[in-house]
C-alpha positions in Angstrom: 7.6 33.1 -6.1 5.0 30.6 -7.4 5.0 29.9 -11.1 1.6 30.4 -12.7 0.8 27.7 -15.3 -2.9 27.7 -14.6 -6.0 26.9 -16.6 -9.4 25.6 -15.8 -10.5 23.7 -13.9 -9.4 25.0 -10.5 -6.4 23.0 -9.2 -3.2 23.3 -7.2 0.4 22.2 -8.2 2.6 21.2 -5.3 6.4 20.8 -5.5 9.0 20.1 -2.9 11.4 17.5 -1.4 11.9 16.1 -4.9 8.2 15.4 -5.5 5.4 16.9 -7.4 1.6 16.7 -7.1 -1.6 18.1 -8.6 -4.8 18.5 -6.6 -8.1 19.3 -8.5 -11.1 21.1 -7.0 -14.4 19.3 -7.1 -17.2 21.8 -6.8 -19.8 19.2 -6.0 -18.0 18.2 -2.8 -16.3 21.6 -2.3 -13.0 19.7 -1.7 -9.6 19.3 -3.4 -8.7 15.8 -4.4 -5.4 14.3 -5.5 -5.1 14.1 -9.3 -1.5 12.7 -9.4 1.6 12.6 -7.4 5.2 11.6 -8.0 7.9 11.3 -5.3 5.8 12.2 -2.4 5.1 9.9 0.5 1.6 8.8 1.4 1.8 10.5 4.7 2.9 13.8 3.0 0.1 13.4 0.4 -2.5 13.2 3.2 -1.0 16.2 5.0 -0.9 18.3 1.8 -4.6 17.5 1.0 -5.5 18.5 4.6 -3.6 21.8 4.3 -5.1 22.6 0.9 -8.7 21.8 2.1 -8.2 23.7 5.4 -7.3 26.7 3.3 -9.7 26.1 0.4 -11.5 29.4 0.8 -8.3 31.4 0.6 -7.0 29.4 -2.4 -10.3 29.8 -4.3 -10.5 33.5 -3.6 -6.8 33.9 -4.8 -7.5 31.9 -8.0 -10.6 34.0 -8.8 -8.8 37.2 -8.0 -5.7 36.3 -10.1 -7.8 35.2 -13.1 -10.2 38.1 -12.8 -13.3 36.1 -12.0 -16.0 38.2 -10.5 -18.4 36.2 -8.3 -21.4 38.3 -9.3 -20.7 38.5 -13.0 -19.5 35.1 -13.9 -20.9 31.5 -13.7 -17.2 30.4 -13.6 -16.7 31.5 -10.0 -15.3 28.7 -8.0 -17.0 28.4 -4.6 
């Protein structure tokens, strides 16, 4: 089960294989970008970023749903 430690701005925490990373969402480019990593290979970092961005719509919708952001009532809607 994911551990929720979230706050604005929209971002993703990744953990696995002894490494951690954080990817932040940039609403101007509509993409997630690496904020930091530790213990994750460059190849894995690239693949993680690809997977996150391929699924950005799902991630953003889940974030908004979890935090109760309504796209019609809030300027904080991420998309």
